[in-house]
C-alpha positions as CSV (number, residue, x, y, z in Angstrom):
1,M,33.1,79.3,16.9
2,R,32.6,82.9,17.4
3,T,31.3,85.7,19.5
4,I,28.9,88.3,18.1
5,Y,30.3,91.4,16.6
6,G,27.7,91.8,13.9
7,L,26.0,94.6,15.9
8,I,29.0,96.9,15.5
9,S,27.8,99.7,13.4
10,F,29.5,100.7,10.2
11,L,30.2,104.1,11.7
12,S,32.0,102.6,14.6
13,I,34.0,100.4,12.3
14,F,35.1,103.3,10.3
15,A,36.2,105.1,13.5
16,L,38.2,102.0,14.5
17,I,39.9,101.5,11.2
18,S,40.9,105.1,10.8
19,C,43.2,104.8,13.9
20,K,45.9,102.6,12.4
21,D,49.6,102.3,12.7
22,K,51.9,102.0,9.7
23,P,53.6,98.6,9.6
24,D,57.0,98.0,8.2
25,K,56.8,97.4,4.4
26,K,58.8,94.2,4.6
27,S,56.4,92.3,6.9
28,D,53.3,93.5,5.0
29,S,54.5,93.0,1.4
30,P,53.0,90.1,-0.6
31,S,56.4,90.0,-2.3
32,M,54.8,89.3,-5.7
33,K,53.8,85.8,-4.8
34,K,50.7,84.4,-6.5
35,K,47.3,84.4,-4.8
36,E,46.6,81.6,-2.4
37,V,43.2,79.8,-2.3
38,V,42.1,77.7,0.7
39,Y,39.6,74.9,0.3
40,Q,38.0,74.3,3.7
41,V,36.6,70.8,4.0
42,F,34.8,69.3,6.9
43,T,36.8,66.1,6.9
44,R,34.2,63.7,8.2
45,L,31.6,64.8,5.7
46,F,33.6,65.0,2.5
47,G,33.6,61.3,1.5
48,N,30.4,60.2,3.1
49,T,28.1,58.7,0.5
50,N,25.3,57.7,2.9
51,T,22.1,59.5,2.1
52,T,19.9,58.4,5.0
53,N,20.2,61.7,6.9
54,K,18.3,60.7,10.0
55,P,18.2,63.5,12.6
56,W,20.6,62.5,15.4
57,G,21.5,59.4,13.4
58,T,24.4,57.2,14.5
59,I,27.6,56.7,12.6
60,Q,26.1,53.3,11.5
61,E,22.9,54.9,10.3
62,N,24.1,58.1,8.6
63,G,27.7,57.1,7.8
64,V,31.0,59.1,8.0
65,G,33.8,60.0,5.7
66,K,37.3,58.9,6.1
67,F,40.8,60.1,5.5
68,A,41.1,57.5,2.8
69,D,38.2,59.2,0.8
70,F,40.7,61.9,-0.2
71,S,42.0,59.8,-2.9
72,D,44.6,60.9,-5.6
73,K,41.6,61.6,-7.9
74,A,39.7,63.6,-5.3
75,L,42.8,65.7,-4.4
76,S,43.6,66.2,-8.1
77,E,40.1,67.6,-8.7
78,I,40.4,69.9,-5.7
79,K,43.7,71.1,-7.0
80,G,42.2,71.6,-10.4
81,L,39.5,73.8,-9.0
82,G,42.3,76.4,-8.4
83,V,43.2,75.5,-4.8
84,T,46.6,75.9,-3.2
85,H,45.8,74.8,0.5
86,I,43.3,72.4,2.1
87,W,42.1,73.2,5.5
88,Y,41.1,69.8,6.9
89,T,38.6,70.8,9.6
90,G,37.9,68.5,12.5
91,V,41.2,66.5,12.5
92,P,42.4,66.7,16.1
93,H,40.7,64.1,18.3
94,H,37.6,65.7,19.8
95,A,34.8,64.3,21.9
96,V,32.5,61.9,20.0
97,I,29.6,59.7,20.9
98,N,30.9,56.4,19.6
99,D,32.4,53.5,21.5
100,Y,36.2,53.2,20.9
101,T,37.1,51.6,24.2
102,A,38.6,48.7,22.3
103,Y,41.3,51.2,21.2
104,G,42.0,52.5,24.7
105,I,39.8,55.6,24.2
106,S,37.3,56.5,27.0
107,N,33.6,57.0,26.1
108,D,32.4,60.6,26.0
109,D,29.4,61.8,28.0
110,P,26.5,63.1,25.9
111,D,25.8,65.7,28.6
112,V,29.0,67.5,27.7
113,V,29.1,66.8,23.9
114,K,27.2,68.8,21.3
115,G,25.6,66.5,18.8
116,R,26.4,62.9,18.3
117,A,29.6,63.3,16.2
118,G,30.8,66.2,18.5
119,S,32.2,69.6,18.0
120,P,35.6,69.8,16.3
121,Y,36.3,72.6,18.7
122,A,36.1,70.5,21.8
123,V,39.5,68.8,21.4
124,K,40.0,65.7,23.7
125,D,43.5,64.7,22.7
126,Y,45.8,67.1,20.9
127,Y,48.4,64.4,20.0
128,N,46.0,62.2,18.1
129,V,43.3,62.4,15.5
130,N,39.5,61.8,15.4
131,P,39.1,58.0,15.3
132,D,35.9,58.3,13.2
133,L,38.1,59.3,10.3
134,A,40.2,56.2,10.2
135,I,39.4,52.9,8.5
136,D,41.4,51.3,11.3
137,P,41.2,53.5,14.5
138,S,44.3,51.8,15.9
139,K,46.2,53.2,12.9
140,R,44.6,56.6,12.7
141,L,47.8,58.6,13.0
142,E,49.3,56.6,10.2
143,E,46.3,57.1,8.0
144,F,46.4,60.9,8.6
145,K,50.1,60.9,7.8
146,Q,49.3,59.1,4.5
147,L,46.7,61.8,3.7
148,I,49.3,64.5,4.3
149,Q,51.6,62.8,1.9
150,R,48.9,62.4,-0.8
151,T,47.9,66.0,-0.3
152,H,51.5,67.1,-0.8
153,D,51.9,64.8,-3.8
154,A,48.9,66.6,-5.3
155,G,50.7,69.9,-5.0
156,L,48.6,71.1,-2.1
157,K,49.5,72.3,1.4
158,V,47.8,71.1,4.6
159,I,46.1,73.3,7.3
160,I,44.5,71.9,10.5
161,D,42.8,73.5,13.4
162,I,44.4,74.5,16.7
163,V,42.0,75.7,19.4
164,P,44.1,77.4,22.1
165,N,41.2,79.1,24.0
166,H,39.6,75.9,25.3
167,V,39.6,72.1,25.3
168,A,37.0,69.5,25.8
169,R,35.6,69.3,29.3
170,N,36.7,65.6,29.3
171,Y,40.2,66.2,27.9
172,E,42.3,63.1,28.2
173,G,45.7,62.9,26.5
174,K,46.1,59.2,26.0
175,T,48.9,59.4,23.4
176,N,51.1,62.3,24.6
177,P,54.7,62.0,23.5
178,E,57.2,60.9,26.1
179,G,57.8,63.7,28.6
180,V,54.6,65.6,27.7
181,E,52.4,66.2,30.7
182,D,48.6,66.3,30.2
183,F,46.6,69.5,30.6
184,G,45.7,70.1,34.2
185,A,47.8,67.2,35.5
186,S,49.8,69.5,37.9
187,D,47.2,72.1,38.5
188,D,46.5,73.3,42.1
189,T,42.7,72.9,42.1
190,S,42.3,74.5,45.4
191,K,42.9,77.9,43.7
192,E,40.7,79.7,41.3
193,Y,43.9,80.9,39.5
194,D,47.6,80.1,39.5
195,V,49.9,81.3,36.7
196,N,50.9,77.8,35.9
197,N,47.5,76.2,36.2
198,N,46.2,75.2,32.8
199,F,42.6,75.8,33.8
200,Y,40.5,78.2,36.0
201,Y,38.6,76.6,38.9
202,I,35.6,77.2,41.1
203,P,36.8,75.8,44.4
204,G,34.2,74.1,46.6
205,E,31.7,73.7,43.8
206,A,31.0,70.7,41.6
207,F,30.1,71.1,37.9
208,Q,26.5,70.8,37.0
209,V,25.1,70.0,33.5
210,P,23.2,73.0,32.0
211,K,19.4,73.0,32.2
212,W,18.3,71.9,28.7
213,E,16.1,74.4,26.9
214,D,13.8,74.6,23.8
215,G,13.0,70.9,24.0
216,Y,16.6,69.9,23.6
217,L,17.7,66.5,24.9
218,P,21.2,65.0,24.4
219,L,21.2,62.6,21.4
220,G,17.7,63.7,20.6
221,G,16.4,61.7,23.6
222,D,18.0,58.4,22.6
223,E,18.9,56.2,25.5
224,N,22.6,56.2,26.6
225,R,23.8,55.1,30.0
226,L,25.9,58.3,30.3
227,A,23.1,60.7,29.3
228,D,21.8,61.2,32.8
229,S,22.3,65.0,33.3
230,K,25.4,64.3,35.3
231,F,29.1,64.8,34.7
232,E,31.6,64.5,37.4
233,E,34.0,67.5,37.7
234,I,35.1,68.5,41.1
235,P,35.9,71.3,41.4
236,A,34.1,72.8,38.5
237,K,36.2,74.7,35.9
238,W,35.4,77.9,34.0
239,T,33.6,77.2,30.7
240,G,35.3,77.9,27.4
241,N,33.5,81.1,26.6
242,G,34.5,82.5,30.0
243,S,31.5,81.6,32.1
244,R,32.4,81.3,35.8
245,L,29.3,79.4,36.8
246,A,29.5,75.9,38.1
247,Q,26.3,75.3,36.1
248,P,26.9,77.1,32.8
249,H,24.0,78.2,30.6
250,F,22.7,76.1,27.8
251,N,24.0,78.7,25.3
252,D,27.4,78.7,26.9
253,W,30.2,76.6,25.5
254,Y,29.4,74.1,28.2
255,E,31.2,71.2,26.5
256,T,34.6,73.0,26.9
257,V,36.8,74.5,29.6
258,K,38.8,77.7,29.3
259,I,42.6,77.6,29.1
260,N,44.6,79.8,31.5
261,Y,47.4,81.8,29.8
262,G,48.4,83.8,32.8
263,V,45.5,86.2,32.7
264,R,44.3,86.7,36.3
265,P,40.5,86.7,37.0
266,D,40.6,90.5,37.3
267,G,42.0,90.8,33.7
268,T,45.5,91.7,34.6
269,N,48.4,89.7,33.2
270,D,51.1,87.5,34.8
271,F,53.5,87.8,31.8
272,D,55.5,90.6,30.2
273,E,53.8,92.9,27.8
274,L,55.2,93.1,24.3
275,P,56.7,96.5,23.7
276,E,55.0,98.6,21.0
277,A,58.2,98.7,19.0
278,Y,57.7,95.0,18.2
279,R,54.9,95.9,15.9
280,L,57.6,96.6,13.4
281,K,59.9,93.7,14.1
282,D,59.9,90.3,12.4
283,Y,59.2,86.9,13.9
284,K,62.9,86.3,14.6
285,D,63.0,89.3,16.9
286,H,59.8,88.1,18.6
287,Y,61.3,84.7,19.1
288,E,64.4,86.3,20.8
289,F,62.2,88.4,23.0
290,W,60.4,85.4,24.6
291,K,63.3,82.9,24.4
292,H,64.6,83.3,28.0
293,K,61.5,84.5,29.7
294,T,59.6,82.6,32.4
295,L,56.1,82.0,30.9
296,P,52.8,80.3,31.9
297,D,52.8,76.6,31.5
298,S,49.9,76.7,28.9
299,W,52.1,78.7,26.5
300,H,54.7,75.9,26.4
301,K,52.0,73.2,26.0
302,F,50.6,74.8,22.8
303,K,54.1,75.5,21.5
304,D,54.8,71.8,21.8
305,I,51.5,70.8,20.2
306,T,52.1,72.9,17.1
307,A,55.7,71.7,16.8
308,Y,54.4,68.1,16.9
309,W,52.1,68.7,14.0
310,L,54.7,70.6,12.0
311,G,56.9,67.6,12.4
312,F,54.1,65.5,11.1
313,G,54.1,67.4,7.8
314,V,51.3,69.9,8.5
315,D,51.9,73.2,6.7
316,G,49.9,75.6,8.8
317,F,47.1,76.2,11.3
318,R,43.7,77.9,11.6
319,F,43.4,79.2,15.1
320,D,39.9,79.2,16.6
321,M,38.7,82.3,18.5
322,A,42.2,83.8,18.6
323,E,41.0,87.1,20.1
324,M,40.1,85.4,23.3
325,V,43.8,84.6,23.9
326,P,46.3,87.3,24.7
327,V,48.2,88.7,21.8
328,E,51.5,88.2,23.6
329,F,50.9,84.5,23.5
330,W,50.4,84.6,19.7
331,S,53.7,86.5,19.4
332,Y,55.4,83.7,21.3
333,L,53.6,80.8,19.5
334,N,53.7,82.1,16.0
335,S,57.4,83.2,16.2
336,N,58.2,79.7,17.4
337,I,56.2,78.2,14.5
338,K,58.0,80.4,12.0
339,M,61.4,79.4,13.4
340,I,60.5,75.8,12.4
341,N,58.8,76.7,9.1
342,P,59.0,80.3,7.9
343,D,56.4,79.6,5.3
344,A,53.8,78.2,7.7
345,F,50.3,79.5,6.9
346,L,48.8,81.0,10.0
347,L,45.1,82.0,9.9
348,A,43.2,83.3,12.8
349,E,39.5,83.8,13.7
350,V,39.3,87.4,14.9
351,Y,36.1,89.4,14.6
352,N,36.8,92.7,16.4
353,P,38.2,95.2,13.9
354,S,39.9,97.2,16.7
355,L,42.1,94.2,17.3
356,Y,43.1,93.4,13.7
357,R,46.3,95.3,13.6
358,D,47.5,94.0,17.0
359,Y,47.0,90.4,16.0
360,I,48.7,90.9,12.7
361,H,51.7,93.0,13.7
362,K,52.2,92.0,17.4
363,G,50.7,88.5,17.2
364,K,52.4,87.7,13.9
365,M,49.3,86.2,12.3
366,D,49.6,85.9,8.5
367,Y,45.8,86.2,7.9
368,L,42.6,87.0,9.7
369,Y,39.0,86.5,8.7
370,D,37.6,89.5,6.9
371,K,34.2,88.9,8.4
372,V,32.9,92.1,10.0
373,E,34.2,94.3,7.2
374,L,33.9,92.9,3.7
375,Y,31.8,89.7,4.3
376,D,29.1,91.5,6.2
377,S,29.0,94.4,3.7
378,I,28.7,92.1,0.7
379,K,26.1,89.9,2.5
380,H,23.9,93.0,2.9
381,I,24.3,93.8,-0.9
382,M,23.4,90.2,-1.8
383,K,20.3,90.3,0.4
384,G,19.2,93.4,-1.5
385,Y,19.5,96.2,1.1
386,G,23.2,97.1,0.8
387,W,25.0,99.3,-1.7
388,T,28.2,98.6,-3.5
389,D,29.3,102.1,-2.5
390,H,30.3,100.6,0.8
391,I,32.9,98.2,-0.6
392,P,35.5,100.8,-1.8
393,V,35.2,102.5,1.6
394,V,35.9,99.2,3.4
395,Q,38.9,98.6,1.2
396,K,40.3,102.0,1.7
397,G,40.1,101.6,5.5
398,M,41.8,98.3,5.3
399,A,44.5,99.4,2.8
400,D,47.4,99.0,5.2
401,I,46.5,95.4,6.1
402,E,44.5,94.3,3.1
403,H,47.0,91.4,2.3
404,H,46.3,89.9,5.7
405,M,42.5,89.8,5.5
406,L,41.3,86.4,4.1
407,H,38.1,86.6,2.1
408,F,35.3,84.0,2.2
409,L,31.7,83.8,1.4
410,E,31.1,80.5,3.3
411,N,32.7,78.6,6.1
412,H,31.5,76.1,8.7
413,D,30.2,79.0,10.9
414,E,28.3,80.9,8.2
415,Q,25.0,80.2,6.5
416,R,25.2,78.6,3.1
417,I,24.6,81.0,0.2
418,A,21.8,78.8,-1.1
419,S,20.1,78.6,2.3
420,P,16.8,80.6,2.4
421,D,18.2,82.3,5.5
422,F,21.0,83.8,3.4
423,V,19.8,84.4,-0.2
424,G,18.3,81.1,-1.2
425,N,20.2,80.9,-4.5
426,A,23.8,80.0,-5.1
427,Q,23.9,82.1,-8.2
428,L,23.8,85.3,-6.1
429,G,27.3,84.3,-4.9
430,K,28.9,84.8,-8.3
431,P,29.6,88.6,-8.3
432,A,30.5,88.4,-4.6
433,M,33.1,85.7,-5.3
434,V,34.6,87.7,-8.1
435,V,35.0,90.6,-5.8
436,F,36.3,88.5,-2.9
437,A,38.9,86.8,-5.2
438,T,40.1,89.8,-7.1
439,I,39.8,93.0,-5.0
440,S,43.0,92.5,-2.9
441,T,46.2,90.5,-2.6
442,S,44.8,88.4,0.3
443,P,43.9,84.7,0.1
444,T,40.5,83.5,-0.9
445,M,38.7,80.7,0.8
446,I,35.7,78.5,-0.2
447,Y,33.9,75.9,1.8
448,F,33.4,72.4,0.3
449,G,30.1,72.2,-1.5
450,Q,29.9,75.9,-2.1
451,E,31.1,75.4,-5.6
452,V,28.0,73.2,-6.4
453,G,25.5,75.3,-4.5
454,E,25.0,73.3,-1.3
455,P,22.1,74.8,0.7
456,G,22.8,73.2,4.1
457,A,19.1,72.1,4.4
458,E,19.5,68.9,6.5
459,N,18.2,68.6,10.0
460,A,21.1,66.7,11.4
461,G,20.3,67.0,15.1
462,F,22.0,69.6,17.3
463,G,21.5,73.1,15.9
464,K,19.4,74.2,13.0
465,P,19.8,73.9,9.2
466,T,21.2,76.7,7.0
467,R,24.8,75.7,8.0
468,T,26.0,72.3,7.1
469,S,26.2,70.5,10.5
470,I,29.5,70.3,12.3
471,F,28.0,68.4,15.3
472,D,26.4,65.3,13.8
473,Y,26.8,62.5,11.3
474,I,25.1,63.6,8.1
475,G,25.3,63.5,4.3
476,V,25.8,66.6,2.2
477,P,23.5,66.0,-0.8
478,H,24.7,68.5,-3.5
479,H,28.4,67.7,-2.7
480,Q,27.6,64.0,-2.7
481,R,26.3,64.4,-6.3
482,W,29.8,65.7,-7.2
483,V,31.4,62.8,-5.2
484,N,29.4,60.4,-7.4
485,N,30.1,57.3,-5.4
486,K,33.7,58.3,-4.9
487,K,34.4,58.8,-8.6
488,F,34.8,62.5,-7.8
489,D,33.8,63.5,-11.3
490,G,30.5,65.4,-10.8
491,G,28.6,62.6,-12.5
492,Q,25.3,63.2,-10.7
493,L,25.4,67.0,-10.8
494,S,22.6,69.0,-12.6
495,E,23.6,71.2,-15.5
496,E,23.2,74.3,-13.2
497,E,25.5,72.7,-10.6
498,I,28.1,71.8,-13.3
499,N,28.0,75.4,-14.6
500,L,28.4,76.8,-11.1
501,R,31.4,74.6,-10.4
502,D,32.9,75.6,-13.7
503,F,32.5,79.3,-12.8
504,Y,34.4,78.7,-9.6
505,K,37.1,76.7,-11.4
506,R,37.6,79.4,-14.0
507,L,37.7,82.2,-11.5
508,L,40.0,80.6,-8.9
509,N,42.5,79.3,-11.5
510,F,42.7,82.8,-13.0
511,T,43.4,84.3,-9.6
512,I,46.2,82.0,-8.7
513,N,48.0,82.7,-12.0
514,S,47.5,86.5,-12.1
515,E,50.4,88.8,-11.4
516,A,48.1,91.9,-11.3
517,L,46.1,90.5,-8.4
518,M,49.3,90.7,-6.3
519,G,49.9,94.2,-7.5
520,E,48.1,97.6,-7.3
521,Y,44.4,98.4,-6.7
522,Q,42.3,101.4,-7.3
523,E,38.6,101.8,-7.2
524,I,36.9,103.4,-10.2
525,H,33.4,102.9,-8.8
526,F,32.7,106.5,-7.6
527,Y,34.2,108.0,-10.7
528,N,31.7,106.0,-12.8
529,K,28.8,106.6,-10.5
530,D,29.4,110.4,-11.0
531,N,30.2,110.3,-14.7
532,T,28.5,107.3,-16.3
533,E,24.9,107.1,-17.3
534,G,23.2,103.8,-16.4
535,Y,25.8,102.9,-13.7
536,D,24.5,102.7,-10.1
537,H,24.9,101.2,-6.6
538,R,24.2,97.6,-7.7
539,V,27.4,97.7,-9.9
540,L,31.0,97.7,-8.7
541,S,34.2,98.4,-10.6
542,Y,37.9,98.7,-9.9
543,V,41.2,98.1,-11.6
544,R,44.2,95.9,-10.6
545,W,47.6,96.1,-12.2
546,S,51.3,95.1,-12.2
547,D,54.1,95.8,-14.6
548,H,52.9,93.2,-17.1
549,E,49.2,92.9,-16.5
550,K,46.4,95.4,-16.4
551,L,42.9,94.4,-15.3
552,I,39.5,96.1,-15.2
553,V,36.9,94.3,-13.0
554,V,33.2,95.1,-13.2
555,S,30.4,93.2,-11.4
556,N,26.6,93.3,-11.4
557,F,25.1,92.4,-8.0
558,D,21.5,92.9,-9.3
559,V,19.6,89.6,-9.6
560,H,16.9,91.1,-12.0
561,N,18.3,93.9,-14.1
562,Q,20.8,94.2,-17.0
563,Y,23.1,97.2,-17.1
564,N,24.4,98.8,-20.3
565,F,26.9,101.7,-19.9
566,N,30.1,103.1,-21.2
567,L,32.5,102.2,-18.3
568,K,35.1,105.0,-17.7
569,V,38.7,104.5,-16.8
570,P,39.8,107.7,-15.1
571,E,42.7,109.8,-16.5
572,D,44.9,109.1,-13.5
573,V,44.7,105.3,-14.0
574,V,45.5,105.7,-17.7
575,S,48.5,107.8,-16.8
576,K,49.7,105.3,-14.3
577,W,49.4,102.6,-17.0
578,Q,51.3,104.8,-19.4
579,L,48.7,104.3,-22.2
580,S,48.4,106.7,-25.1
581,D,45.2,107.7,-26.9
582,G,44.0,104.9,-29.1
583,E,42.2,101.6,-29.2
584,Y,43.3,98.6,-27.1
585,N,41.9,95.0,-27.4
586,L,40.7,93.4,-24.3
587,D,40.6,89.7,-23.3
588,E,38.0,88.6,-20.8
589,A,39.3,86.2,-18.2
590,L,36.0,84.6,-17.0
591,Y,34.2,83.9,-20.2
592,G,36.9,84.0,-22.8
593,E,34.7,84.6,-25.9
594,V,33.8,88.1,-24.8
595,K,35.8,90.6,-27.0
596,K,35.9,94.2,-26.1
597,T,38.0,97.3,-26.8
598,L,39.3,100.0,-24.5
599,N,39.2,103.4,-26.3
600,I,41.3,106.1,-24.8
601,I,40.3,109.6,-25.8
602,N,42.0,112.6,-24.4
603,G,43.5,110.5,-21.6
604,Q,40.2,108.9,-20.5
605,G,39.4,105.2,-21.1
606,Q,36.0,103.9,-22.2
607,I,34.6,100.4,-22.6
608,Q,31.0,99.7,-23.8
609,V,29.7,97.1,-21.2
610,E,26.6,95.0,-21.2
611,L,26.2,93.2,-17.9
612,E,23.5,90.6,-17.5
613,P,22.1,90.0,-14.0
614,L,24.8,88.6,-11.6
615,Q,27.4,88.8,-14.3
616,S,31.0,90.0,-13.9
617,Y,33.8,90.7,-16.3
618,I,37.6,90.7,-15.8
619,F,39.1,92.6,-18.7
620,N,42.8,92.2,-19.5
621,I,44.3,94.8,-21.7
622,K,46.4,93.5,-24.6
623,E,49.1,95.9,-25.4
């Protein structure tokens, strides 16, 4: 889920990123680790082989994937793609339209559930998992624990979602550990706000279901005894996106309620502010700062939730809409997480560039989405109206936090590359993925099905195609061809899909084994644009290096035109690499069979390059 920051102009972004503090080197250094690659998978869709794809189809009609579908073979193939972490999206028990009353789970009301399978970001019980994902719902926690073990046995780490900003409107913790009180159980509902209330209230008013718009009806109009445009909630609570109306708008996050972190309705805080000096302190200092302070109850509840899942074997978390929660809370939560597991992988959804450094340095996030900066810039280039000139400018502005800005081209919120609403052709993602994966020391993320060109074309029910549905039971056709009736061998893929997956596999495996990609970066784009005939704004080039590896990366974003030019390596790069005049053989990491030479004449390097449309090269200097 996200708010809209896409309207921020590039000029305002540059103004924001130019005002940056200098972090301590220790906390920002990648420490020469290898690159990390996250495979985001929508858990209930991954192993579903049903191809019915009826809009608003039931679980019986359209099918659903299970934890068990992530077999040793499936996980081995994901690992072989060049992946280090799996983000299992949609694991915590969220509201669903399916009858699990036999297992002690209450039915969910379609009037406050989006879709039939429900939003994974409307969590109903934080101490259990989605019963849809289990072969035996009574043993769903055991089945998830087995999945964690299989994932670890495959050499992969496990990430799940935590959604601190809001919970399902019908939150009901049926399986809380002993001594854990449910959200809102002790709230004083006569007050709009109290520092220890978990929710905000609208005293004297009852919740009203939104007025449905654009022909929408819950469950597509299918009969359900609970789909009556009524949901009992007295008094009404604030909605997850901050709406204070007893009847939220159809476009509000009406299925959720906002969590209170001690932020008063007027925006002031009922907790200590974190001193500016803590930007430069590590998580242990942050932990000590909060250890003896009196804090809002919701802070403790989410600390206990994350500790529970760490104890389960989870290796990290992706935090939904982190910027809607105070940065001081993140300092508290993340320092507590790191005290349990210093290597925990902490990824946050933050879209406002002016907040990036606060959430990294004060909030102790490991990684943030690089959405408004690099993703939006490259999307414009892919769509044909952006210039590669913008990319080096973005990287320069992010230089102090580049390691923390996770790169992606698809995720569950974004349009599929192959969707007509994006570029309609998965091949156009190739140069973009090379840049995302090699331009910085940050992790790379891909979304399941991206590697075979999934277009997200299915009308699943709630919402519109272009994004693979996160709200309904549906099959994912291109991905299903790779699943191949759970053989997970790509046996039904077309030749083009096989070649696309092979491209991702070669690229990602190179990145996780490259020392240079955790080393230095310098753009050579503008030098070549000024000095190289035949080089223009549809091409991008830069260099990466470490003590033992020197890389030259060049990509062609043009879908129609070939480029032939004599790529220049500037004198200052040659000097930094301590190369003498002469001829150096080059290996090429993506295609292998391409053999080139780097000729250094009077301190300047030159490589004769022929780039086909959408082609990239990663040249490695052999000394």
